[in-house]
C-alpha positions as CSV (number, residue, x, y, z in Angstrom):
1,M,-9.3,1.3,-16.7
2,T,-9.3,4.8,-15.4
3,V,-7.7,5.5,-12.0
4,S,-9.3,8.5,-10.3
5,H,-7.7,8.6,-6.9
6,H,-4.0,8.7,-6.4
7,P,-1.3,8.7,-3.6
8,T,0.5,12.0,-3.2
9,E,3.5,12.9,-5.4
10,E,5.5,13.2,-2.2
11,L,5.0,9.4,-1.6
12,I,5.9,8.5,-5.2
13,L,9.0,10.6,-5.0
14,S,10.0,9.1,-1.7
15,Y,9.5,5.6,-3.2
16,A,11.6,6.6,-6.3
17,S,14.4,7.8,-4.0
18,G,14.4,4.5,-2.0
19,A,13.5,6.4,1.2
20,L,10.0,4.9,1.7
21,D,9.4,2.1,4.2
22,E,8.5,-1.4,2.9
23,A,4.8,-1.4,3.8
24,N,4.1,1.8,2.0
25,S,6.5,0.8,-0.9
26,I,4.4,-2.3,-1.5
27,L,1.3,-0.2,-2.0
28,I,3.0,2.4,-4.1
29,A,4.6,-0.2,-6.4
30,T,1.2,-2.0,-6.8
31,H,-0.5,1.3,-7.6
32,L,2.2,2.2,-10.2
33,S,1.6,-1.1,-12.0
34,L,-2.0,0.0,-12.6
35,C,-1.8,3.8,-13.0
36,A,-0.1,5.4,-16.0
37,Q,-0.4,8.9,-14.6
38,C,1.6,8.0,-11.5
39,R,4.1,6.0,-13.5
40,D,4.8,9.2,-15.4
41,V,5.6,11.0,-12.1
42,Y,7.8,8.1,-11.0
43,N,9.6,8.0,-14.4
44,A,10.2,11.7,-14.2
45,A,11.7,11.4,-10.8
46,E,14.0,8.6,-11.9
47,S,15.1,10.6,-14.9
48,I,15.9,13.7,-12.8
49,G,17.9,11.6,-10.4
50,G,19.9,10.1,-13.3
51,E,20.6,13.5,-14.7
52,L,21.8,14.8,-11.3
53,L,24.3,11.9,-11.1
54,D,25.5,12.6,-14.7
55,D,26.2,16.2,-13.8
56,I,28.6,15.4,-11.0
57,D,32.1,16.5,-11.8
58,T,34.2,13.5,-10.6
59,A,37.3,15.5,-10.9
60,E,36.2,17.6,-7.9
61,I,35.4,14.6,-5.7
62,T,37.9,14.3,-2.9
63,N,38.6,11.3,-0.6
64,T,36.6,13.1,2.0
65,S,33.6,13.3,-0.4
66,F,33.9,9.6,-1.1
67,D,33.9,8.8,2.7
68,E,30.8,10.9,3.2
69,F,29.1,9.4,0.2
70,F,29.7,5.8,1.3
71,S,28.8,6.7,4.9
72,S,25.4,8.0,3.8
73,I,24.7,4.9,1.8
74,E,24.9,2.8,5.0
75,H,21.9,4.8,6.3
76,F,19.7,4.2,3.2
77,P,16.8,1.9,3.7
78,L,17.2,-1.6,2.2
79,D,15.2,-2.6,-0.8
80,P,12.0,-4.4,0.1
81,V,12.7,-8.1,0.8
82,I,10.6,-10.3,-1.5
83,K,9.0,-13.2,0.3
84,P,8.8,-16.1,-2.2
85,S,5.3,-17.6,-2.5
86,T,4.3,-21.1,-3.7
87,S,1.4,-22.2,-5.8
88,I,0.6,-18.8,-7.1
89,P,-2.6,-19.2,-9.1
90,Q,-2.7,-18.5,-12.8
91,N,-4.6,-15.5,-14.0
92,T,-4.7,-14.0,-10.5
93,F,-6.3,-10.6,-10.0
94,L,-3.3,-9.6,-8.0
95,P,-0.9,-7.1,-9.7
96,N,2.6,-8.4,-10.2
97,P,4.4,-6.3,-7.5
98,L,2.0,-7.8,-4.9
99,R,2.0,-11.5,-5.8
100,D,5.3,-12.5,-4.1
101,Y,4.2,-11.0,-0.8
102,I,1.0,-13.1,-0.5
103,N,0.9,-16.5,1.2
104,F,-1.0,-19.0,-0.9
105,S,-2.3,-22.4,0.0
106,D,-3.2,-24.6,-2.9
107,G,-3.5,-21.5,-5.1
108,K,-5.8,-19.7,-2.6
109,I,-5.1,-16.7,-0.3
110,N,-5.1,-17.6,3.4
111,W,-7.8,-15.4,4.8
112,R,-8.5,-14.8,8.5
113,W,-12.1,-14.2,9.7
114,L,-12.7,-10.7,11.1
115,G,-16.5,-10.6,11.2
116,P,-19.5,-11.2,9.0
117,G,-18.5,-10.4,5.4
118,L,-14.9,-9.4,6.4
119,R,-11.6,-11.3,5.9
120,Y,-8.0,-10.2,6.4
121,H,-4.6,-11.4,5.1
122,S,-1.6,-10.0,6.9
123,I,1.5,-9.2,4.8
124,E,5.0,-9.2,6.4
125,A,6.9,-6.0,5.9
126,S,9.9,-4.5,7.7
127,S,8.3,-1.2,8.6
128,E,8.7,0.3,12.0
129,F,5.4,2.1,12.3
130,A,3.2,0.8,9.5
131,K,1.5,-2.5,8.8
132,V,0.1,-3.8,5.6
133,G,-2.4,-6.5,4.5
134,L,-5.3,-7.4,2.3
135,L,-8.9,-6.7,3.4
136,K,-11.7,-8.7,1.7
137,I,-15.2,-7.3,2.0
138,S,-18.2,-9.3,0.7
139,P,-20.6,-7.6,-1.7
140,G,-22.8,-5.0,0.0
141,T,-21.0,-5.5,3.4
142,K,-20.5,-2.4,5.5
143,V,-17.1,-2.0,7.3
144,P,-17.8,-0.8,10.9
145,H,-17.9,3.0,11.2
146,H,-14.5,4.2,12.3
147,G,-11.9,6.9,12.5
148,H,-8.1,6.7,12.5
149,S,-5.4,7.5,15.1
150,G,-2.8,7.8,12.3
151,K,-2.5,7.8,8.5
152,E,-4.0,5.1,6.4
153,M,-3.8,4.2,2.7
154,T,-6.4,1.9,1.0
155,M,-6.0,0.7,-2.5
156,V,-8.7,-1.2,-4.3
157,I,-7.3,-4.4,-6.0
158,S,-10.7,-5.7,-7.2
159,G,-14.3,-4.7,-6.9
160,G,-15.0,-1.4,-5.3
161,Y,-16.5,0.5,-2.4
162,T,-18.1,3.8,-1.4
163,D,-17.7,5.5,1.9
164,G,-20.3,8.2,1.9
165,I,-17.8,10.7,0.5
166,D,-16.5,9.1,-2.7
167,K,-16.4,5.9,-4.8
168,F,-13.3,3.8,-5.2
169,S,-12.6,1.2,-7.9
170,R,-9.6,-1.0,-9.0
171,G,-6.4,1.0,-8.8
172,D,-7.8,3.9,-6.7
173,V,-6.2,4.9,-3.5
174,E,-8.0,6.5,-0.6
175,L,-5.9,8.6,1.9
176,A,-7.1,8.8,5.4
177,D,-5.9,10.7,8.5
178,P,-7.3,11.4,12.0
179,S,-9.7,13.9,10.5
180,L,-11.6,11.3,8.5
181,I,-14.4,9.3,10.0
182,H,-16.2,7.0,7.5
183,Q,-17.9,3.7,6.8
184,P,-16.8,1.9,3.6
185,V,-19.5,-0.2,1.9
186,A,-18.5,-2.8,-0.7
187,E,-20.2,-2.4,-4.1
188,P,-22.7,-5.2,-5.0
189,G,-21.9,-8.0,-7.4
190,E,-18.4,-9.0,-6.3
191,D,-16.0,-9.1,-3.4
192,C,-14.0,-5.9,-2.8
193,I,-10.4,-6.7,-2.0
194,C,-8.2,-3.8,-0.8
195,L,-4.5,-3.4,0.0
196,V,-4.4,-1.4,3.3
197,V,-1.5,0.3,4.9
198,T,-2.1,1.6,8.4
199,E,0.0,3.7,10.8
200,G,-1.5,3.7,14.3
201,N,-4.9,2.1,15.2
202,L,-8.4,2.4,13.9
203,R,-10.9,4.2,16.1
204,P,-14.2,2.4,16.1
205,T,-17.2,4.6,16.6
206,G,-20.1,2.2,16.3
207,A,-21.6,-0.9,17.9
208,L,-19.2,-3.3,16.1
209,A,-16.1,-1.9,17.7
210,S,-14.8,-5.5,18.5
211,I,-14.3,-6.2,14.8
212,M,-12.2,-3.1,14.3
213,N,-10.2,-3.9,17.4
214,K,-9.5,-7.3,15.9
215,F,-8.3,-5.7,12.7
216,S,-6.0,-3.4,14.5
217,S,-4.4,-6.3,16.4
218,F,-3.1,-8.0,13.3
């Protein structure tokens, strides 16, 4: 599998440092599990961080330094809280970092109906400004034409889609901001399932605005 579209290095470095919020961390961790190129970036960041710690001369650390150090730790974001799931199906298409965040019922994902050919599964995450969930698009279905009031990351988990600009397959990440207006269309042959992180609301531009408003309300 070749991944062609990636998150920014800034996001990967923020994730490596523990500074990234939970919603975005879920997506980055999931992408890293499928993308060797971005794992190299992550591993390099981890290695540099370890070397910096090794270079600290402990003999020069004062009590004041320790106080400042432990005070700063209190402001670090907590590690993502894993929500245990039950009845996780065997041989699931979901990458390992994502599985524990999904609510299964009898081995199936609990999807909510958005509109014809569109289903959504909300994921709990302790992020102040971002929300995250799975979007399921039936083969050949067009997502209503829309823009964005904030940033959005979409990662393909299975299947694929085109949006008139590019094509995205398993592992690929599309980055969107208020300058992008598009209409994703699922590839024929199988459902397209995406992990979507949104900051702000979607801005529908077509006749099916009610569907996008429903998506933004989850």
